[in-house]
C-alpha positions as CSV (number, residue, x, y, z in Angstrom):
1,M,-15.3,-12.7,-10.2
2,N,-14.0,-16.2,-10.3
3,R,-12.6,-17.6,-7.0
4,D,-11.4,-20.6,-9.0
5,D,-8.7,-18.4,-10.5
6,F,-6.9,-18.5,-7.1
7,P,-5.3,-21.9,-6.6
8,I,-4.2,-21.3,-3.0
9,L,-7.8,-21.0,-1.9
10,T,-8.3,-24.7,-2.5
11,R,-5.8,-25.5,0.3
12,T,-6.8,-26.9,3.6
13,I,-5.3,-25.7,6.9
14,Y,-5.3,-28.3,9.8
15,N,-7.8,-30.3,7.6
16,R,-10.2,-27.4,7.3
17,P,-10.8,-25.3,4.1
18,L,-8.6,-22.1,4.1
19,V,-10.5,-18.9,4.9
20,Y,-8.1,-16.2,4.0
21,F,-8.9,-12.8,5.6
22,D,-5.5,-11.2,5.6
23,N,-5.8,-9.4,2.4
24,A,-4.6,-6.0,3.8
25,A,-1.2,-7.7,4.4
26,T,-1.1,-9.3,0.9
27,T,-3.6,-10.5,-1.6
28,Q,-3.5,-13.9,-3.2
29,K,-2.5,-14.3,-6.8
30,P,-4.7,-15.5,-9.6
31,Q,-3.4,-18.3,-11.9
32,Q,-3.0,-15.8,-14.7
33,V,-0.4,-13.8,-12.7
34,I,1.4,-17.0,-11.6
35,D,1.5,-18.1,-15.2
36,A,2.8,-14.8,-16.4
37,L,5.7,-15.0,-13.9
38,S,6.5,-18.5,-14.9
39,F,6.2,-17.7,-18.6
40,Y,8.7,-14.8,-18.3
41,Y,11.4,-16.9,-16.7
42,A,10.8,-19.7,-19.1
43,H,10.9,-17.6,-22.3
44,F,12.3,-14.1,-21.7
45,N,14.6,-14.0,-18.7
46,S,17.3,-11.4,-19.4
47,N,18.7,-8.2,-18.1
48,I,17.0,-5.2,-19.6
49,H,18.0,-1.9,-21.3
50,R,21.6,-3.1,-21.7
51,G,21.7,-5.8,-24.3
52,V,21.4,-5.9,-28.0
53,H,20.5,-9.5,-28.1
54,A,16.9,-10.7,-28.7
55,L,16.2,-11.8,-25.1
56,S,17.2,-8.5,-23.7
57,Q,15.2,-6.6,-26.2
58,E,12.1,-8.7,-25.6
59,A,12.4,-8.4,-21.8
60,T,12.9,-4.6,-22.1
61,A,9.8,-4.4,-24.2
62,L,7.7,-6.3,-21.6
63,F,9.1,-4.1,-18.8
64,E,8.3,-0.9,-20.6
65,E,4.9,-2.2,-21.6
66,T,4.2,-2.6,-17.9
67,R,5.2,1.0,-17.3
68,E,2.7,2.2,-19.9
69,C,0.1,-0.1,-18.4
70,V,0.6,1.5,-14.9
71,R,0.6,5.0,-16.4
72,K,-2.7,4.4,-18.0
73,Y,-4.2,2.7,-15.0
74,I,-3.5,5.6,-12.6
75,N,-3.8,8.2,-15.4
76,A,-0.3,9.6,-15.0
77,P,0.6,12.2,-17.6
78,S,3.9,10.6,-18.6
79,N,5.8,7.3,-18.4
80,Q,8.7,9.4,-17.1
81,E,6.7,9.8,-13.9
82,I,6.4,6.0,-13.3
83,I,9.3,4.6,-11.2
84,F,9.5,0.9,-10.4
85,T,10.5,0.1,-6.8
86,R,10.3,-3.0,-4.6
87,G,7.1,-1.7,-2.9
88,T,5.4,1.1,-1.1
89,T,8.1,1.2,1.6
90,E,10.9,1.7,-0.9
91,S,8.9,4.3,-2.7
92,I,8.3,6.4,0.4
93,N,12.0,6.0,1.5
94,L,13.0,7.2,-2.0
95,V,11.0,10.4,-1.6
96,A,12.0,11.0,2.0
97,S,15.6,10.6,1.2
98,S,15.9,12.4,-2.2
99,F,13.3,15.1,-1.5
100,G,14.7,15.5,1.9
101,K,18.2,16.1,0.7
102,A,17.1,18.6,-1.8
103,F,14.4,20.5,0.1
104,I,14.4,19.9,3.9
105,N,16.5,22.1,6.1
106,E,17.0,22.8,9.8
107,S,13.7,23.9,11.5
108,D,11.6,22.9,8.5
109,E,8.5,20.8,9.2
110,I,7.1,17.5,7.7
111,L,3.4,16.7,8.3
112,I,2.2,13.2,8.6
113,T,-0.8,11.7,10.5
114,E,-1.4,9.7,13.6
115,M,-2.7,6.7,11.6
116,E,0.3,6.2,9.4
117,H,1.9,2.8,8.8
118,H,5.5,2.6,10.1
119,S,6.7,2.9,6.5
120,N,5.3,6.4,6.4
121,I,6.7,7.4,9.7
122,V,10.2,6.1,10.1
123,P,11.6,7.4,6.7
124,W,10.5,10.9,7.7
125,Q,11.9,10.5,11.2
126,L,15.3,9.6,9.6
127,I,15.4,12.6,7.4
128,C,14.2,14.9,10.3
129,E,17.1,13.6,12.4
130,E,19.6,14.1,9.6
131,K,18.4,17.6,8.8
132,K,17.3,18.7,12.3
133,A,13.7,19.2,11.0
134,K,10.5,18.7,12.9
135,L,7.9,15.9,12.4
136,K,4.3,17.1,13.0
137,I,1.4,14.7,13.6
138,L,-2.2,15.4,12.6
139,P,-4.4,13.4,15.1
140,F,-7.5,11.3,14.5
141,N,-10.7,11.2,16.5
142,D,-12.6,8.4,18.3
143,K,-14.2,7.3,15.0
144,G,-10.8,6.9,13.4
145,E,-11.2,10.0,11.2
146,L,-8.5,12.6,10.8
147,C,-9.1,15.9,12.7
148,M,-9.5,17.9,9.5
149,D,-10.5,21.0,11.4
150,L,-6.9,21.2,12.6
151,L,-5.4,20.9,9.2
152,D,-5.0,24.6,8.5
153,E,-3.3,25.1,11.8
154,Y,-0.8,22.2,11.1
155,L,0.0,23.5,7.6
156,T,2.5,26.4,8.2
157,N,5.1,28.3,6.2
158,K,7.6,25.8,7.6
159,T,5.8,22.8,6.2
160,K,7.9,21.4,3.3
161,I,5.9,18.2,2.5
162,V,2.8,16.3,3.7
163,A,2.7,12.5,3.7
164,V,-0.6,10.7,4.4
165,A,-2.2,7.3,3.9
166,H,-5.0,7.2,1.4
167,T,-6.6,4.3,3.4
168,S,-5.6,3.2,6.9
169,N,-4.4,-0.4,7.0
170,T,-5.6,-0.8,10.6
171,L,-8.7,1.4,10.9
172,G,-9.9,1.0,7.3
173,T,-10.6,4.8,7.2
174,I,-10.6,6.3,3.7
175,N,-9.1,9.7,4.3
176,D,-10.2,12.9,2.6
177,I,-6.9,13.2,0.7
178,Q,-8.5,15.5,-1.9
179,T,-9.0,18.2,0.7
180,I,-5.6,17.7,2.2
181,I,-4.0,18.0,-1.2
182,Q,-6.0,21.2,-2.1
183,K,-5.2,22.9,1.2
184,A,-1.5,22.0,1.0
185,H,-1.2,23.3,-2.5
186,L,-2.7,26.6,-1.5
187,K,0.5,27.0,0.4
188,N,2.7,25.4,-2.3
189,I,3.3,22.3,-0.2
190,P,3.7,19.0,-2.1
191,V,1.8,15.9,-0.9
192,L,2.8,12.3,-1.0
193,I,0.0,9.7,-0.8
194,D,0.6,6.2,0.6
195,G,-1.7,4.3,-1.6
196,A,-0.8,0.8,-0.6
197,Q,-4.3,-0.1,0.8
198,A,-6.3,1.9,-1.7
199,M,-5.2,0.2,-4.9
200,S,-7.4,-2.9,-4.4
201,H,-10.4,-0.9,-3.2
202,E,-10.9,1.9,-5.6
203,K,-9.9,3.5,-8.9
204,I,-7.0,5.9,-8.6
205,D,-6.5,8.9,-10.9
206,V,-3.4,10.9,-9.9
207,Q,-4.2,13.8,-12.2
208,A,-7.7,14.2,-10.6
209,L,-6.1,14.0,-7.2
210,D,-3.3,16.3,-8.2
211,C,-1.0,14.6,-5.7
212,D,2.7,15.2,-6.1
213,F,3.7,11.6,-5.2
214,F,1.7,8.4,-5.0
215,A,3.2,5.2,-3.7
216,F,1.8,1.6,-3.9
217,S,2.8,-2.1,-3.9
218,G,1.9,-4.8,-6.4
219,H,1.4,-7.5,-3.9
220,K,-1.7,-5.9,-2.3
221,M,-3.4,-5.8,-5.7
222,Y,-3.0,-9.5,-6.8
223,A,0.5,-9.0,-8.3
224,P,3.8,-10.6,-7.2
225,M,5.7,-9.5,-4.2
226,G,8.9,-7.5,-4.9
227,V,7.4,-4.8,-7.2
228,G,6.0,-1.4,-6.3
229,V,5.5,1.9,-8.0
230,L,6.3,5.5,-7.2
231,F,4.4,8.1,-9.3
232,G,6.0,11.5,-9.0
233,K,5.4,14.8,-10.8
234,E,8.2,15.4,-13.2
235,K,9.0,18.8,-11.8
236,W,9.9,17.2,-8.4
237,L,11.7,14.2,-9.8
238,N,13.9,16.3,-11.9
239,A,14.8,18.5,-8.9
240,M,15.6,15.5,-6.6
241,P,19.0,13.8,-6.5
242,P,19.2,10.0,-7.2
243,Y,18.2,7.7,-4.4
244,Q,20.7,5.0,-5.1
245,G,23.9,4.8,-7.3
246,G,24.9,2.0,-9.7
247,G,23.9,0.7,-13.1
248,E,21.0,2.0,-15.2
249,M,20.7,5.4,-13.3
250,V,23.9,6.8,-14.9
251,Q,24.5,8.5,-18.2
252,H,28.3,8.8,-18.0
253,V,30.7,7.6,-15.3
254,S,34.3,8.7,-14.7
255,F,36.4,8.9,-11.6
256,E,36.1,12.6,-11.8
257,K,32.4,13.0,-12.4
258,T,29.2,11.1,-13.0
259,T,26.2,12.4,-14.8
260,Y,22.7,10.8,-14.3
261,N,20.3,9.2,-16.6
262,E,17.0,10.8,-17.6
263,L,13.7,10.0,-15.9
264,P,12.5,7.5,-14.9
265,Y,15.8,5.6,-15.0
266,K,17.5,8.1,-12.8
267,F,15.7,6.4,-9.8
268,E,16.0,2.8,-11.0
269,A,19.5,1.8,-10.1
270,G,20.5,-1.9,-10.6
271,T,18.8,-4.9,-12.0
272,P,15.0,-4.6,-11.4
273,S,12.7,-7.5,-10.6
274,V,11.6,-7.8,-14.3
275,G,9.5,-10.9,-13.8
276,D,7.5,-9.4,-10.9
277,V,7.0,-6.2,-12.9
278,T,5.5,-8.1,-15.8
279,G,3.3,-9.9,-13.3
280,L,2.0,-6.5,-12.2
281,K,0.8,-5.8,-15.8
282,T,-1.1,-9.1,-15.7
283,A,-2.6,-8.2,-12.3
284,I,-3.8,-4.8,-13.6
285,E,-5.3,-6.4,-16.7
286,Y,-7.0,-9.0,-14.4
287,I,-8.5,-6.2,-12.2
288,E,-9.7,-4.3,-15.3
289,G,-11.3,-7.4,-16.7
290,I,-13.5,-7.5,-13.6
291,G,-13.8,-3.8,-13.0
292,I,-12.5,-2.1,-9.8
293,E,-15.9,-0.6,-9.1
294,K,-17.5,-4.0,-9.1
295,I,-14.7,-5.3,-6.9
296,A,-15.1,-2.4,-4.4
297,A,-18.9,-2.7,-4.2
298,F,-18.7,-6.4,-3.4
299,Q,-16.0,-5.9,-0.8
300,Q,-18.2,-3.3,0.9
301,E,-21.1,-5.8,1.0
302,L,-18.7,-8.3,2.7
303,L,-17.6,-5.6,5.3
304,Q,-21.2,-4.7,6.2
305,Y,-22.2,-8.3,6.5
306,A,-19.3,-9.1,8.8
307,V,-20.0,-6.1,11.0
308,Q,-23.7,-7.1,11.2
309,K,-22.9,-10.8,12.1
310,L,-20.1,-10.0,14.6
311,S,-21.9,-7.2,16.4
312,P,-24.1,-9.4,18.6
313,I,-21.1,-11.1,20.2
314,D,-20.9,-9.9,23.8
315,G,-17.8,-7.9,24.5
316,I,-16.7,-7.2,21.0
317,E,-15.2,-3.8,20.3
318,F,-14.6,-2.4,16.8
319,Y,-11.8,0.1,16.0
320,G,-12.3,2.5,13.1
321,T,-16.0,3.4,12.6
322,A,-15.6,6.2,10.1
323,P,-18.5,6.3,7.5
324,R,-16.0,6.0,4.6
325,K,-14.1,2.7,5.2
326,A,-12.4,0.1,3.0
327,A,-13.1,-3.6,3.6
328,I,-10.9,-3.7,6.7
329,L,-12.3,-4.7,10.1
330,S,-10.3,-4.3,13.3
331,F,-11.7,-5.5,16.6
332,N,-11.0,-7.1,20.0
333,L,-12.9,-9.2,22.5
334,K,-13.0,-7.6,25.9
335,G,-10.5,-9.1,28.3
336,I,-8.9,-11.4,25.7
337,H,-5.5,-10.8,24.0
338,P,-5.8,-10.6,20.2
339,Y,-3.0,-13.1,19.7
340,D,-4.9,-15.8,21.6
341,V,-7.9,-15.3,19.4
342,G,-5.8,-15.4,16.3
343,A,-4.1,-18.6,17.4
344,I,-7.5,-20.4,17.8
345,L,-8.8,-19.0,14.5
346,D,-5.7,-20.4,12.8
347,Q,-6.4,-23.8,14.2
348,L,-9.8,-23.5,12.6
349,G,-8.3,-22.7,9.2
350,I,-8.9,-19.0,9.3
351,A,-6.1,-16.5,8.5
352,V,-6.4,-13.1,10.1
353,R,-3.8,-10.7,11.2
354,T,-3.3,-10.0,14.9
355,G,-1.0,-7.4,16.5
356,H,-0.2,-3.8,15.9
357,H,-0.2,-4.0,12.0
358,C,2.9,-1.8,11.8
359,T,0.9,1.0,13.4
360,Q,2.1,1.0,16.9
361,P,1.2,4.7,17.5
362,I,-2.5,3.8,16.8
363,M,-2.3,1.1,19.5
364,T,-0.7,3.5,21.9
365,K,-3.5,6.0,21.4
366,L,-6.2,3.3,21.8
367,R,-4.4,1.9,24.8
368,I,-4.5,-1.7,23.5
369,P,-1.7,-4.2,22.6
370,G,-3.1,-4.8,19.2
371,T,-6.3,-5.9,17.3
372,I,-7.7,-8.8,15.4
373,R,-7.9,-7.6,11.8
374,A,-10.1,-9.2,9.1
375,S,-9.6,-7.8,5.6
376,F,-11.6,-8.9,2.6
377,A,-11.0,-9.3,-1.1
378,F,-13.5,-10.0,-3.9
379,Y,-12.7,-13.8,-3.8
380,N,-14.0,-14.0,-0.2
381,S,-17.7,-15.0,0.4
382,F,-20.5,-14.5,2.9
383,E,-20.3,-18.2,3.7
384,E,-16.7,-17.7,4.8
385,I,-17.8,-14.8,7.0
386,D,-20.3,-17.1,8.7
387,V,-17.5,-19.6,9.4
388,F,-15.4,-16.8,10.7
389,V,-18.1,-15.4,13.0
390,D,-18.8,-18.9,14.5
391,A,-15.1,-19.3,15.1
392,V,-14.8,-16.0,16.9
393,A,-17.7,-16.9,19.1
394,K,-16.0,-20.3,19.8
395,A,-12.7,-18.6,20.6
396,K,-14.5,-16.2,23.0
397,E,-16.1,-19.2,24.8
398,M,-12.8,-21.0,25.1
399,L,-10.9,-18.0,26.4
400,S,-13.4,-16.4,28.7
């Protein structure tokens, strides 16, 4: 695990070495991914699938090689089930819109949870408003764990789909999605998993999970921004109408009637971000070169060390204390606004996220304006955590 592969980590902020603890928002990119992006634009840049010339054929080959790479990485049955999007948000919007049009009707129910990111709340609200359906919310407890004892009650014969985060971006909780999927399937209810936070913390096998949809973003797993993936079971994707209209997703267009392309192209309208997609392949290969299990184990060590070092600070309060947690740590200092702490940490060269983290319902439940969130990647170090802890203590002293 070579920190030197990440050029941005050599930067200084206000004449101090950068300590980057905002990995839940986006991870930094290794030189290999940066080089892959540059190499694509320098040597292969062309539109794909539509040209007979050499550049188009080469770019198409790179694009489709990435699709196969993603398929293998998440163990999807078929390349037809791998759809490239701009990110998790677009992937979820695609399902909410297309599945909603095909399968959601008045008085139907959609089940999500109280800890969802706005990207897994708002799209479902929109389709519920359009279809006059009901959005139901499975709550979480004081530890930040879903109230799984209520799940059977919340899954009814009106439930048409369940959408749940694999890992909370705010609380760090790793949800028991296997049980959720199994219980939903007993009632023939499909399940979408928001995997944005999970991809850099653990190995994903969509066949073992048996989820119906799995959405994730490249930029949270060391790949470029602007590329994401939607895995969807073929039976659902074939039954869903297209999400957007335009080039690539069509088979034949006339003013009287348009027929649609086969999967996965049916859901890939327009020119994709080919360079970013090829960067995703390089990022996956980079992760595989280290080993996701090794990455996850070290990140857990960083999390436990940070909790141990921060705990003695008087007035600190942690949010999300579930036994199964990713390397995401949300906390506040009693009587001090998180933004004020974040501003001081920034002046000391430390990047953390402060605010509601696009999970305002969580903050409403906890009755707080937001949290300070430190999220760790394998390129972080125990020494950086020591610097961070000293800075938090200094901020408390200055603001008390």
